[in-house]
C-alpha positions as CSV (number, residue, x, y, z in Angstrom):
1,M,103.4,104.0,82.1
2,L,101.3,101.3,80.4
3,V,101.2,98.0,82.1
4,S,99.6,94.8,80.8
5,F,98.3,93.9,84.3
6,S,97.1,90.4,83.7
7,T,100.1,89.1,81.8
8,A,102.5,90.6,84.4
9,L,100.7,88.4,86.9
10,C,100.2,85.3,84.7
11,Q,101.7,84.7,81.3
12,A,98.8,82.2,80.5
13,L,96.4,85.2,80.3
14,E,98.2,86.8,77.4
15,G,95.8,87.2,74.5
16,T,92.7,86.2,76.5
17,F,89.8,88.5,77.5
18,L,91.6,89.0,80.8
19,D,94.6,90.6,79.1
20,V,94.0,94.1,80.4
21,S,96.3,97.2,79.9
22,L,96.3,99.7,82.8
23,K,97.9,103.1,83.4
24,G,97.7,106.1,85.7
25,L,97.2,104.4,89.1
26,A,96.4,106.9,91.8
27,L,95.5,106.6,95.5
28,I,93.2,109.5,96.4
29,A,91.7,110.5,99.7
30,S,88.9,113.1,99.7
31,N,86.7,114.5,102.5
32,E,84.1,115.8,100.1
33,D,82.2,114.6,97.0
34,A,83.5,116.0,93.6
35,P,86.0,118.4,95.1
36,S,87.3,121.1,92.7
37,G,90.9,122.0,92.2
38,D,94.0,121.5,90.0
39,F,95.2,118.4,91.9
40,N,93.0,116.1,89.8
41,A,94.9,116.4,86.5
42,A,93.7,113.0,85.3
43,H,90.0,114.1,85.9
44,Y,89.1,111.0,87.9
45,P,85.6,110.8,89.3
46,L,86.1,111.7,93.0
47,C,83.9,111.0,96.0
48,K,84.1,111.3,99.7
49,S,86.3,108.3,100.4
50,V,89.7,106.7,100.0
51,Q,89.9,105.3,96.5
52,F,92.2,103.8,93.9
53,C,91.7,105.0,90.3
54,L,93.3,104.0,87.1
55,F,92.8,104.1,83.3
56,I,92.0,100.9,81.4
57,D,93.7,101.3,78.1
58,N,92.3,98.2,76.3
59,I,89.9,95.3,76.8
60,P,89.5,93.8,73.4
61,D,86.1,92.0,74.2
62,L,84.6,95.2,75.6
63,R,85.8,97.2,72.6
64,S,84.1,94.7,70.4
65,L,80.8,94.7,72.4
66,L,80.6,98.5,72.5
67,R,81.7,98.7,68.8
68,G,84.3,101.4,69.6
69,D,87.4,102.4,71.5
70,V,87.3,102.1,75.3
71,K,90.6,103.9,75.8
72,G,90.1,106.3,78.7
73,M,87.8,104.1,80.7
74,V,88.3,104.5,84.4
75,L,88.3,101.7,87.0
76,R,87.9,102.9,90.6
77,A,87.6,101.1,93.9
78,S,86.7,103.1,97.0
79,Y,86.1,102.7,100.7
80,S,83.9,105.3,102.5
81,A,83.6,106.3,106.1
82,A,80.3,104.5,106.2
83,G,82.2,101.2,105.6
84,E,81.0,100.8,102.0
85,V,83.3,99.3,99.4
86,N,82.5,100.3,95.8
87,F,83.9,99.1,92.5
88,G,83.0,101.2,89.4
89,I,83.8,101.5,85.8
90,V,83.3,104.9,84.1
91,L,83.0,104.5,80.3
92,P,84.8,107.2,78.2
93,G,82.9,110.3,77.1
94,Q,82.2,109.1,73.6
95,R,80.5,106.0,74.8
96,T,77.0,107.5,75.4
97,I,73.5,106.3,74.7
98,S,71.2,108.3,72.5
99,F,67.4,108.2,72.7
100,G,66.8,110.3,69.6
101,D,67.8,113.8,68.7
102,T,66.8,115.4,71.9
103,L,67.6,112.9,74.7
104,Y,71.1,111.5,75.3
105,T,73.4,110.5,78.2
106,G,76.7,111.9,79.3
107,L,79.3,109.8,81.1
108,L,78.1,106.4,82.2
109,E,79.3,104.7,85.3
110,L,78.5,101.1,86.3
111,E,79.1,100.4,90.0
112,I,78.9,97.5,92.4
113,Q,78.3,98.8,96.0
114,L,79.2,96.4,98.8
115,G,77.8,97.6,102.1
116,T,75.0,96.2,104.2
117,D,73.5,95.0,100.9
118,I,75.0,94.4,97.5
119,T,73.7,96.9,94.9
120,L,74.3,97.3,91.2
121,A,74.0,100.9,90.1
122,L,74.2,102.8,86.8
123,D,74.9,106.5,87.1
124,A,74.7,108.9,84.2
125,A,74.1,112.5,83.2
126,L,70.9,112.6,81.1
127,N,70.7,115.6,78.7
128,M,67.5,116.9,77.1
129,R,67.6,119.5,74.3
130,L,64.7,121.9,74.2
131,E,63.7,124.0,71.2
132,M,63.6,127.4,73.0
133,Q,66.8,126.8,75.1
134,P,70.4,127.0,73.8
135,T,71.9,124.6,76.3
136,P,70.3,121.3,77.2
137,L,68.7,120.5,80.6
138,T,71.0,118.1,82.5
139,F,69.8,115.6,85.0
140,A,71.9,113.4,87.3
141,M,70.3,110.0,86.9
142,N,70.7,106.8,89.0
143,L,69.3,103.4,88.4
144,S,70.0,100.9,91.3
145,A,69.0,97.3,91.9
146,N,69.5,95.0,94.9
147,K,67.8,91.9,96.2
148,I,64.9,93.9,97.6
149,G,64.0,96.0,94.5
150,V,64.9,98.6,91.9
151,S,65.0,102.4,92.3
152,V,65.4,105.2,89.8
153,A,66.2,108.8,90.7
154,A,66.9,111.9,88.7
155,N,67.8,115.4,89.8
156,M,68.1,118.5,87.6
157,I,71.5,120.1,87.6
158,S,71.6,123.8,87.2
159,D,74.3,126.4,87.0
């Protein structure tokens, strides 16, 4: 079911940048990060927490900024056992960043982490094509910033 979230709350928002269409609301509780199984038919990004996930069908201004469709973008809000509250937006798979023919990102997630400190984080898969290898090397990348500083981390993912 597709719901125009903002106009259902306030008719004055219809046609503004806050007129957002949402669908597929799910409440998910998981005791592990990225659990596998058939229960996640919507393929929401899951983490060890209690979280709400939903699809954002349309944000006209964001579609204009990214110069493409944002249908399939996921909004998630989670609460972890450590007492952290996180809000994140996962851009759809076709919204990636290319750094040339050999280096490109996978899914991008922008997250605000509210815990003992407020942190803004960008998570992405970073793929690197090599001449002598049929499949690209994949790294889990994180760029985080808070009032103290900035950190960057990358870990190679292997099968």
